[in-house]
DRENVEXKE-731794 format. One record per atom (N, C-alpha, C, O, CB): residue number from 0; x, y, z. Coordinates in pm, whole numbers, plus 50000, padded with zeros to 5 digits. Glycine has a CB too. Layout:
<site NUM <X Y Z>>
...
This chain:
<site 0 <50068 49857 50017>>
<site 0 <49982 50046 49996>>
<site 0 <50080 50136 49996>>
<site 0 <50064 50236 49925>>
<site 0 <49868 50118 50137>>
<site 1 <50161 50127 50047>>
<site 1 <50264 50281 50062>>
<site 1 <50306 50286 49954>>
<site 1 <50235 50366 49894>>
<site 1 <50396 50297 50164>>
<site 2 <50411 50233 49864>>
<site 2 <50426 50240 49709>>
<site 2 <50366 50242 49627>>
<site 2 <50400 50295 49522>>
<site 2 <50468 50181 49663>>
<site 3 <50238 50176 49648>>
<site 3 <50094 50247 49555>>
<site 3 <50158 50404 49576>>
<site 3 <50232 50472 49505>>
<site 3 <49883 50220 49649>>
<site 4 <50095 50428 49711>>
<site 4 <50107 50604 49801>>
<site 4 <50186 50671 49677>>
<site 4 <50135 50746 49595>>
<site 4 <50233 50618 49995>>
<site 5 <50314 50630 49680>>
<site 5 <50443 50695 49715>>
<site 5 <50450 50699 49567>>
<site 5 <50521 50791 49528>>
<site 5 <50569 50617 49815>>
<site 6 <50385 50609 49448>>
<site 6 <50383 50581 49296>>
<site 6 <50303 50723 49256>>
<site 6 <50338 50797 49164>>
<site 6 <50292 50417 49247>>
<site 7 <50160 50751 49365>>
<site 7 <50126 50853 49316>>
<site 7 <50116 50941 49336>>
<site 7 <50030 50998 49270>>
<site 7 <50074 50857 49290>>
<site 8 <50203 51038 49454>>
<site 8 <50223 51076 49473>>
<site 8 <50357 51119 49397>>
<site 8 <50385 51238 49415>>
<site 8 <50185 51051 49550>>
<site 9 <50419 51068 49340>>
<site 9 <50588 51109 49240>>
<site 9 <50434 51167 49128>>
<site 9 <50400 51285 49118>>
<site 9 <50760 50902 49149>>
<site 10 <50385 51081 49078>>
<site 10 <50274 51128 48951>>
<site 10 <50190 51233 48992>>
<site 10 <50140 51290 48895>>
<site 10 <50167 51009 48902>>
<site 11 <50162 51275 49089>>
<site 11 <50088 51403 49116>>
<site 11 <50245 51544 49079>>
<site 11 <50261 51649 49017>>
<site 11 <50012 51389 49329>>
<site 12 <50290 51491 49129>>
<site 12 <50403 51606 49134>>
<site 12 <50525 51564 48958>>
<site 12 <50632 51612 48921>>
<site 12 <50518 51576 49341>>
<site 13 <50481 51514 48930>>
<site 13 <50557 51466 48736>>
<site 13 <50391 51596 48750>>
<site 13 <50380 51710 48796>>
<site 13 <50547 51187 48606>>
<site 14 <50326 51533 48708>>
<site 14 <50203 51628 48576>>
<site 14 <50226 51809 48667>>
<site 14 <50262 51883 48575>>
<site 14 <49929 51537 48594>>
<site 15 <50221 51879 48773>>
<site 15 <50213 51983 48829>>
<site 15 <50342 52062 48822>>
<site 15 <50363 52179 48855>>
<site 15 <50169 51956 48946>>
<site 16 <50460 51929 48748>>
<site 16 <50534 51999 48649>>
<site 16 <50527 52059 48589>>
<site 16 <50539 52181 48580>>
<site 16 <50571 51976 48597>>
<site 17 <50487 51921 48485>>
<site 17 <50439 51962 48393>>
<site 17 <50411 52035 48353>>
<site 17 <50471 52102 48269>>
<site 17 <50395 51941 48376>>
<site 18 <50282 52054 48410>>
<site 18 <50133 52105 48427>>
<site 18 <50227 52306 48405>>
<site 18 <50189 52360 48301>>
<site 18 <50025 52036 48652>>
<site 19 <50299 52366 48466>>
<site 19 <50297 52444 48561>>
<site 19 <50474 52472 48457>>
<site 19 <50549 52560 48501>>
<site 19 <50263 52376 48751>>
<site 20 <50511 52406 48352>>
<site 20 <50627 52467 48255>>
<site 20 <50605 52459 48122>>
<site 20 <50684 52481 48030>>
<site 20 <50757 52405 48269>>
<site 21 <50405 52398 48114>>
<site 21 <50414 52377 47976>>
<site 21 <50256 52444 47905>>
<site 21 <50223 52462 47787>>
<site 21 <50442 52197 47953>>
<site 22 <50189 52467 48025>>
<site 22 <50095 52508 47983>>
<site 22 <50068 52698 48067>>
<site 22 <50016 52792 48007>>
<site 22 <49990 52375 48011>>
<site 23 <50124 52703 48221>>
<site 23 <50079 52823 48228>>
<site 23 <49962 52809 48347>>
<site 23 <49946 52915 48407>>
<site 23 <50034 52871 48081>>
<site 24 <49863 52680 48402>>
<site 24 <49788 52635 48413>>
<site 24 <49888 52536 48592>>
<site 24 <49844 52429 48633>>
<site 24 <49732 52579 48253>>
<site 25 <49956 52573 48630>>
<site 25 <49987 52465 48700>>
<site 25 <49900 52474 48859>>
<site 25 <49845 52386 48924>>
<site 25 <50155 52463 48708>>
<site 26 <49917 52622 48883>>
<site 26 <49861 52661 49004>>
<site 26 <49704 52627 49012>>
<site 26 <49655 52631 49125>>
<site 26 <49888 52808 49021>>
<site 27 <49630 52598 48917>>
<site 27 <49419 52572 48893>>
<site 27 <49465 52384 48862>>
<site 27 <49356 52327 48875>>
<site 27 <49297 52703 48657>>
<site 28 <49526 52322 48844>>
<site 28 <49549 52209 48789>>
<site 28 <49637 52117 48979>>
<site 28 <49604 52012 49034>>
<site 28 <49669 52248 48609>>
<site 29 <49779 52247 49032>>
<site 29 <49785 52151 49141>>
<site 29 <49651 52152 49280>>
<site 29 <49634 52071 49371>>
<site 29 <49940 52184 49202>>
<site 30 <49566 52295 49242>>
<site 30 <49414 52299 49359>>
<site 30 <49328 52208 49319>>
<site 30 <49258 52141 49395>>
<site 30 <49314 52446 49364>>
<site 31 <49328 52200 49157>>
<site 31 <49171 52134 49082>>
<site 31 <49187 51973 49156>>
<site 31 <49100 51913 49219>>
<site 31 <49171 52122 48845>>
<site 32 <49353 51922 49120>>
<site 32 <49295 51749 49100>>
<site 32 <49483 51716 49145>>
<site 32 <49544 51643 49066>>
<site 32 <49208 51676 48863>>
<site 33 <49546 51762 49244>>
<site 33 <49657 51721 49280>>
<site 33 <49645 51731 49446>>
<site 33 <49648 51632 49519>>
<site 33 <49768 51802 49207>>
<site 34 <49626 51904 49508>>
<site 34 <49627 51877 49654>>
<site 34 <49485 51733 49680>>
<site 34 <49508 51629 49743>>
<site 34 <49585 52059 49746>>
<site 35 <49331 51772 49604>>
<site 35 <49310 51662 49655>>
<site 35 <49335 51478 49700>>
<site 35 <49287 51400 49781>>
<site 35 <49259 51685 49621>>
<site 36 <49469 51474 49562>>
<site 36 <49500 51361 49595>>
<site 36 <49612 51362 49722>>
<site 36 <49623 51253 49779>>
<site 36 <49541 51297 49470>>
<site 37 <49686 51457 49769>>
<site 37 <49802 51478 49887>>
<site 37 <49760 51425 49954>>
<site 37 <49793 51310 49983>>
<site 37 <49846 51592 49950>>
<site 38 <49620 51525 50030>>
<site 38 <49536 51532 50119>>
<site 38 <49433 51367 50177>>
<site 38 <49395 51321 50285>>
<site 38 <49454 51649 50053>>
<site 39 <49426 51322 50013>>
<site 39 <49353 51154 50102>>
<site 39 <49485 51114 50108>>
<site 39 <49533 51117 50222>>
<site 39 <49225 51008 50002>>
<site 40 <49576 51068 49996>>
<site 40 <49659 50985 50005>>
<site 40 <49793 50998 50100>>
<site 40 <49850 50893 50131>>
<site 40 <49681 50970 49887>>
<site 41 <49861 51158 50161>>
<site 41 <49955 51122 50150>>
<site 41 <49964 51231 50315>>
<site 41 <50012 51202 50425>>
<site 41 <50031 51133 49993>>
<site 42 <49922 51314 50284>>
<site 42 <49931 51405 50464>>
<site 42 <49888 51367 50542>>
<site 42 <49865 51438 50640>>
<site 42 <49879 51527 50502>>
<site 43 <49864 51276 50540>>
<site 43 <49852 51191 50730>>
<site 43 <49963 51084 50742>>
<site 43 <49948 50996 50826>>
<site 43 <49673 51077 50769>>
<site 44 <50038 51085 50689>>
<site 44 <50154 51067 50712>>
<site 44 <50288 51161 50730>>
<site 44 <50370 51141 50819>>
<site 44 <50163 51001 50637>>
<site 45 <50302 51317 50585>>
<site 45 <50370 51325 50602>>
<site 45 <50348 51455 50522>>
<site 45 <50330 51492 50406>>
<site 45 <50436 51230 50603>>
<site 46 <50367 51524 50699>>
<site 46 <50328 51709 50755>>
<site 46 <50411 51725 50833>>
<site 46 <50527 51684 50832>>
<site 46 <50181 51761 50838>>
<site 47 <50357 51786 50907>>
<site 47 <50417 51870 51001>>
<site 47 <50462 51758 51164>>
<site 47 <50577 51746 51208>>
<site 47 <50285 52011 51027>>
<site 48 <50374 51711 51206>>
<site 48 <50380 51663 51275>>
<site 48 <50460 51516 51272>>
<site 48 <50557 51492 51345>>
<site 48 <50281 51683 51298>>
<site 49 <50404 51424 51178>>
<site 49 <50492 51312 51148>>
<site 49 <50560 51343 51031>>
<site 49 <50535 51398 51138>>
<site 49 <50424 51184 51134>>
<site 50 <50633 51373 50900>>
<site 50 <50703 51395 50840>>
<site 50 <50774 51228 50874>>
<site 50 <50851 51178 50957>>
<site 50 <50759 51537 50865>>
<site 51 <50684 51176 50737>>
<site 51 <50732 50973 50816>>
<site 51 <50892 51021 50630>>
<site 51 <50912 51089 50530>>
<site 51 <50474 50705 50757>>
<site 52 <50955 50899 50732>>
<site 52 <51129 50902 50636>>
<site 52 <51166 51086 50602>>
<site 52 <51213 51130 50497>>
<site 52 <51107 50790 50414>>
<site 53 <51126 51164 50725>>
<site 53 <51197 51274 50699>>
<site 53 <51091 51371 50638>>
<site 53 <51089 51485 50684>>
<site 53 <51318 51243 50610>>
<site 54 <50967 51324 50500>>
<site 54 <50967 51347 50386>>
<site 54 <50826 51505 50406>>
<site 54 <50733 51468 50477>>
<site 54 <50937 51183 50291>>
<site 55 <50819 51579 50380>>
<site 55 <50721 51642 50448>>
<site 55 <50667 51689 50304>>
<site 55 <50746 51709 50212>>
<site 55 <50765 51757 50571>>
<site 56 <50481 51711 50285>>
<site 56 <50460 51775 50168>>
<site 56 <50362 51847 50200>>
<site 56 <50284 51855 50105>>
<site 56 <50441 51703 50056>>
<site 57 <50334 51896 50278>>
<site 57 <50199 52008 50330>>
<site 57 <50327 52111 50290>>
<site 57 <50247 52199 50255>>
<site 57 <50111 52008 50547>>
<site 58 <50461 52176 50265>>
<site 58 <50464 52254 50206>>
<site 58 <50534 52252 50059>>
<site 58 <50543 52148 49993>>
<site 58 <50495 52321 50283>>
<site 59 <50574 52355 50023>>
<site 59 <50672 52306 49885>>
<site 59 <50826 52290 49892>>
<site 59 <50880 52213 49812>>
<site 59 <50659 52413 49768>>
<site 60 <50890 52350 49972>>
<site 60 <50983 52344 50064>>
<site 60 <51010 52175 50076>>
<site 60 <51085 52112 50001>>
<site 60 <50930 52423 50201>>
<site 61 <50963 52141 50144>>
<site 61 <50917 51963 50166>>
<site 61 <50956 51894 50081>>
<site 61 <51023 51792 50097>>
<site 61 <50772 51917 50165>>
<site 62 <50911 51952 49949>>
<site 62 <50882 51840 49841>>
<site 62 <51050 51866 49755>>
<site 62 <51124 51782 49704>>
<site 62 <50703 51883 49721>>
<site 63 <51062 51992 49765>>
<site 63 <51206 52046 49754>>
<site 63 <51300 51932 49836>>
<site 63 <51345 51824 49799>>
<site 63 <51219 52215 49829>>
<site 64 <51305 51969 49903>>
<site 64 <51405 51912 49983>>
<site 64 <51406 51812 50019>>
<site 64 <51516 51773 50058>>
<site 64 <51425 51955 50068>>
<site 65 <51330 51747 50024>>
<site 65 <51284 51572 50023>>
<site 65 <51240 51525 50186>>
<site 65 <51148 51569 50255>>
<site 65 <51448 51454 49968>>
<site 66 <51342 51420 50215>>
<site 66 <51343 51395 50294>>
<site 66 <51408 51263 50329>>
<site 66 <51522 51293 50291>>
<site 66 <51253 51422 50312>>
<site 67 <51420 51141 50373>>
<site 67 <51598 51005 50384>>
<site 67 <51680 51001 50287>>
<site 67 <51802 50995 50275>>
<site 67 <51579 50824 50382>>
<site 68 <51491 51010 50145>>
<site 68 <51611 50924 50079>>
<site 68 <51660 51058 49909>>
<site 68 <51689 51038 49791>>
<site 68 <51516 50703 50017>>
<site 69 <51643 51170 49990>>
<site 69 <51719 51285 49879>>
<site 69 <51511 51390 49825>>
<site 69 <51389 51377 49831>>
<site 69 <51842 51135 49660>>
<site 70 <51611 51472 49783>>
<site 70 <51448 51550 49661>>
<site 70 <51376 51509 49619>>
<site 70 <51406 51456 49512>>
<site 70 <51441 51604 49543>>
<site 71 <51187 51494 49675>>
<site 71 <51127 51398 49606>>
<site 71 <51075 51502 49495>>
<site 71 <50993 51447 49422>>
<site 71 <51018 51304 49692>>
<site 72 <51095 51610 49468>>
<site 72 <51139 51642 49257>>
<site 72 <51240 51754 49323>>
<site 72 <51280 51798 49430>>
<site 72 <50960 51742 49092>>
<site 73 <51254 51767 49177>>
<site 73 <51362 51868 49154>>
<site 73 <51301 51966 49057>>
<site 73 <51297 51923 48942>>
<site 73 <51501 51803 49096>>
<site 74 <51249 52096 49075>>
<site 74 <51236 52179 48985>>
<site 74 <51241 52193 48837>>
<site 74 <51340 52123 48813>>
<site 74 <51291 52233 49018>>
<site 75 <51214 52223 48760>>
<site 75 <51290 52209 48584>>
<site 75 <51316 52059 48587>>
<site 75 <51430 52057 48541>>
<site 75 <51473 52311 48546>>
<site 76 <51293 51967 48605>>
<site 76 <51340 51838 48574>>
<site 76 <51246 51741 48607>>
<site 76 <51310 51643 48647>>
<site 76 <51460 51811 48635>>
<site 77 <51132 51720 48610>>
<site 77 <51067 51618 48623>>
<site 77 <51087 51480 48586>>
<site 77 <50993 51404 48609>>
<site 77 <50987 51647 48585>>
<site 78 <51176 51441 48542>>
<site 78 <51249 51321 48558>>
<site 78 <51288 51268 48619>>
<site 78 <51275 51146 48622>>
<site 78 <51307 51305 48529>>
<site 79 <51393 51372 48741>>
<site 79 <51468 51397 48808>>
<site 79 <51418 51313 48909>>
<site 79 <51475 51306 49018>>
<site 79 <51489 51520 48821>>
């Protein structure tokens, strides 16, 4: 189950990065599609008080800083 959630999180972040770079609609896409998925599947374990594996997904800096395994996303490089 955790690996499925991790894949979902990565997919959401990639969609956000691609949408932001190619359409300029990143904020709209994030608010309408990605944030609800993060709330439903990720934020229970990756928030300010829990930060499982050192990863916070409730703030943008948490995605870039990443957790125990490094950055969750690399801005400008969705494949990374």
